[in-house]
N, C-alpha and C positions, 0 to 999 in steps of 0.2 A: 713656848707655844709651838705646836706642830702645824703642818701644812697639808692641804689636799694637793696631790701632785698628779700630773699626767705627762707622759713623754710625748713631746711634740717636735715636728720639724719646724725650724724657725724660718720665717719668711721676712722679706724686707719691711721696714717700718716707714710710715709716713710721718711727716712733721706734726707735732702735737702743739696746739695753741690754746690759750685761755681766751677763746672768742666764742660767741654764742650764736645759735641759730634762731633764737626767739628774743626779741628786744624786750628789755625791762622785766624779764622774768627772774625770779630768785632761783628757779630750778630749770634752766634750759638744757638742751643737749649740746655737746661739744661740736666744734666745727666739722669734725669727721663723721658725726652722727652716731658714734659708737660708745659714747660716754655720757654720763649725766653730771652736770656741773652744779654743785650745791654751794651757794654762798649768798651773802647779803650785800646787795648794791652792785651796780654796774657803772663803769668797768670794775673788774675785780681789783681791789687794793689790799686784800688781806695779807698780812705779813708772812703767814704760813699758808702754802698752797700744796696740797697733797693729791696724789693719785692713788686710789685704793682699788685693788683688784680683788673681787669677791665672787663666790659661787653660791647661789641661794641654798643649796643643800650641804655646803661645806660646814662641818661642825666646828672647825677651827675659826672660820669667819664668824660664826655665832659666838664663840668665845671672845673674839676681838670686840664685837659689838657689846657683849654683856659687860666686859671689863672697862671699855673706854668710850662706849656710845654716849653716855650722859655728858662726859667731858667734851667729846666732839660736838654734841648738840649745843653746849654752852659756848664753846668757842665760835661756832657758826653764828649763833645769835648775837654774839658780841663783836662780830666782824673781824675776829682775830684769825680766822681759819676759813679757807675755801677747800672743798673736796671735789675731785672728779672721781665718781664711782664708775668703774669699768666692770660690767657684769659678764660673767662667763657661764656656760651651761654644760660643761663637759661631764658632769656627774649624772646627767640623764642617761648616758650610755651605760655607765657603770651600774646604775640602779634599775635600768630598763623601765624608765618612766618619762614623763614630760613635765615634771614638777619645776625644774629650773627654767625651762622654756616659758612655762605659764607665768611663774613669778617674775622672771626677767622681763617679760612683756609688760606685766603690770607695773614694774618699776619704771619702765619707759613711758607708759601711759601717765604715770604720776608726775613726770617731768613736764608740767603744764604751767602756763603763765600765771595761773591762779594759786599755784602751790608755793608756800613759803619754804625757806631752807629748813626751818625747825620742824615743819610738818613732814617734809620728806625724810629727814633724819629719824623722826619718831616712827614713821612707816617702816623704814629699814630695820630699826631695832625691834619693832613688834613682829615683823615677819620672822626674824631670827629667833625670837622667843617662842614662836609657834612651829618650829621645825618638827617634822614627823616623817615616818617612813613613806606615808602616802601623800604627804604634803597637804596644805590647805586647799579647799575648793575655791573656785573663783568668787563665790559668794562670801566665803570666809575672808579672802584677801580684800574684797571690797569693804567688808565691815571693819577690818583693821585700818584701811585707808581712811574711812570716815572718822574713826576714833582718833586717828592721828592728826586730824584737822584738814584733810584733803576734801575738796568740795564734792557734793553729791553728784554733780555732773560727771566728774572724773571717776568717782567710785562706781557709778552706773556703767560706765564703759568698761571698767575692770570686771564687774560682775558679768557683763555680757561677753567677755572674752574678746573684745575688739582687738584685732591684730594691728599693732602700730610699728613693729620692727620685724625683720627677718632675724630671729634669735640665733640661727645657725651662722649666718653671715657675721653678726655681731661677735659671736664667740670666736670665729676664725680671726677676725680683725684684732680683737682684744688679746687673744693668745699670742699673736705676733708682737704686739706691743709689750706684753708681759715677758716674752722671750728675750726681747731687747733689753729691758730694764733689769731683769733678774735671770740672766742666762744660766747660772749655775743651779738655781733652785726655782724654776718657774711654776710655783704653786700658789695656792690661795690660803690665807690672805697674804698679799704683798702690798707694802706701802712704800711709795716713792715720793721723794721731796722734789717737786717741780722747780723750785727756786734754786736749790743747791745742786740739782741734777745728780742725785745719789739715792741709793736705797736707804730706807729707815730701818734700823735694827729694832724690830718690835719684840725681840727676845728680852730687851732691856725694859723692865717695868716702868722706867721713868722716861720712855722715849717721847711721849707727848709733852711732858714738862720741859725736856731738853730743847725741843723745837720752839717752844713758846718763850724761852728765856732770852 
């Protein structure tokens, strides 16, 4: 699997915790506000806890979700896995558009107390299945959210383009985190094992099986 890369200056990293900003939600934001924590039940007790760095327009992230998304969904539903998604938006500059910022904002809007872990993961997978040069409209993103099991109230906010995060600030914070965990190849997708404190070799087709064994 290849990676979407950008050369960055690395800035200091703050401490990353598996704590939540929304009580009793299956999909809250992380304590630093820059990640979306997807898991079943609180506090998190999943034996495998991963941090996944993705960019909405990254074709290699789409490949990751196409290949492993259903397995990730099953492990989330079974309580065997918790995932912190850290969304980046650096490809907007390359493509001269705002697709990653709009989709990234929608992904944070979906981190709502009413959203289940499986609905959020389904939404992620559907967004990657519909990658295009112009990106989906807000209405299209909202339709995908509804089809994934996200509530109408949240989907309506996505359709309206309600701004819930500063995507530029989130990108800067998450690129700093990415540079710390993967300094040699700070690209997307990157998967980091939070319990073992090490990179996951996603070039190995059996990487998810190895983590679950």
